[in-house]
C-alpha positions in Angstrom: 0.2 -0.2 -0.1 1.2 3.4 -1.0 1.8 6.3 2.1 -0.4 8.9 1.7 0.8 12.0 0.1 3.1 14.4 1.8 1.3 17.6 3.0 1.2 20.6 0.7 0.0 24.0 1.3 -1.2 26.8 -1.0 1.8 28.6 -2.8 1.4 31.9 -4.9 3.2 33.4 -7.9 2.8 36.5 -9.2 4.3 37.0 -13.2 4.8 39.7 -15.3 7.1 40.6 -18.6 10.7 41.6 -17.3 10.0 40.6 -13.4 8.7 44.1 -12.7 5.9 46.7 -13.9 7.4 49.6 -15.6 4.6 52.2 -16.3 4.4 55.5 -17.7 1.8 58.1 -17.0 -1.2 58.1 -19.5 0.6 54.9 -21.3 -0.7 51.6 -22.1 -1.4 49.3 -19.2 1.0 46.4 -18.5 -0.3 42.8 -17.8 0.6 40.3 -15.4 -0.9 36.9 -14.1 -1.5 35.6 -10.7 -1.4 31.7 -10.1 -2.6 30.1 -6.7 -1.5 26.4 -6.5 -3.6 24.7 -3.8 -1.8 21.7 -1.8 -3.5 18.6 -0.8 -4.3 20.1 3.2 -7.2 22.3 2.8 -10.0 23.6 0.3 -10.9 27.3 0.5 -14.8 28.5 0.1 -13.3 32.2 -0.4 -9.6 32.8 -1.3 -9.2 36.9 -2.1 -6.1 38.1 -4.4 -5.7 41.7 -2.8 -3.4 44.6 -4.0 -1.9 47.5 -2.3 0.9 50.0 -3.0 2.5 52.7 -0.8 2.2 56.2 -1.7 4.5 57.6 -4.4 6.6 60.6 -3.1 7.4 61.5 -6.8 11.2 62.0 -8.3 12.2 65.7 -8.1 11.3 67.8 -10.8 8.2 65.4 -11.7 5.7 68.0 -10.6 2.6 66.6 -8.2 0.2 64.1 -9.4 -3.6 64.4 -9.4 -6.6 62.2 -9.7 -6.5 58.5 -8.5 -3.3 57.6 -10.2 -3.8 54.1 -11.1 -6.2 51.7 -12.6 -6.3 48.1 -11.5 -8.4 45.7 -14.0 -9.1 41.7 -14.0 -9.7 40.1 -17.2 -13.2 38.3 -16.5 -12.9 35.1 -18.8 -16.8 34.6 -18.6 -17.2 37.9 -19.9 -13.9 38.1 -21.9 -13.7 41.8 -21.0 -11.6 44.1 -18.4 -13.5 44.8 -15.0 -12.0 47.1 -12.3 -10.2 45.5 -9.1 -9.7 47.0 -6.0 -6.5 48.7 -5.5 -5.6 50.1 -2.1 -2.6 52.8 -2.2 -2.0 53.1 1.6 0.9 53.4 3.8 -0.7 51.5 6.5 -1.7 47.4 6.1 -5.2 46.9 6.1 -6.4 43.9 8.4 -7.3 40.8 7.0 -10.6 40.6 8.8 -11.6 43.5 6.6 -11.5 41.8 3.5 -14.6 39.9 2.1 -15.4 38.0 -1.1 -12.9 35.8 -2.8 -13.6 32.7 -5.0 -13.5 28.7 -4.0 -10.1 27.0 -4.7 -10.2 23.1 -4.0 -7.9 20.8 -3.0 -5.0 20.2 -5.5 -6.7 23.0 -7.7 -4.4 25.6 -9.6 -6.1 29.1 -10.8 -4.5 31.9 -12.7 -5.9 35.4 -12.8 -5.3 38.1 -15.6 -4.6 41.5 -14.2 -3.2 45.0 -15.8 -2.2 48.0 -14.2 -2.4 51.3 -15.7 -0.9 54.8 -14.5 -3.3 57.9 -15.1 -2.2 60.9 -17.0 -2.5 62.8 -13.9 -1.2 60.7 -11.6 1.9 60.4 -9.4 5.5 59.3 -10.3 7.9 56.9 -8.1 8.8 53.9 -7.6 6.7 51.3 -4.9 6.5 47.6 -5.2 2.7 46.3 -5.4 2.0 43.7 -2.5 0.1 40.9 -3.4 -1.8 39.2 -0.8 -3.9 35.9 -0.4 -6.8 36.2 1.7 -9.1 33.5 3.1 -11.7 35.7 3.8 -13.4 33.1 6.0 -10.6 32.6 8.5 -9.5 36.2 8.4 -5.8 35.4 7.8 -3.5 35.1 5.2 -3.3 31.7 3.5 0.1 31.9 1.2 3.3 34.7 1.7 2.0 37.9 0.4 4.5 38.6 -3.3 6.0 41.7 -3.9 5.9 42.7 -7.4 8.6 45.8 -8.4 6.7 48.7 -9.7 8.0 52.3 -10.9 6.1 55.0 -13.0 7.7 57.8 -14.7 
């Protein structure tokens, strides 16, 4: 009789061309993917992918930005179109207990989601990583280590 499989946990990866986002204000968005690979230890009813970045200070001589600064969108495979996604810009962490929503993720399942980020014409410039978190909203906690995606806007 074969032994049971070794316990495995959920892992996450964020991928983009060049390994980072290099945006231009008012320019084209850059796409990236988020892949969740669930292990064999837990089934999740609501796993949420959450995004946050600290406020940009700006580069010398760039001038102050105005407006929201960034637009994050998620590709909706059912409709074949891009839909707005939540993108928090703040210098403090939002507690996991304040998040809601998410999608199911069965044991041994893999889910890949497509996103794109655009810097608006009047937004700020500078550099700050995008923090991608993976939250089980039923348990009010992260289910995998967050991933930092390098980012700069000029």
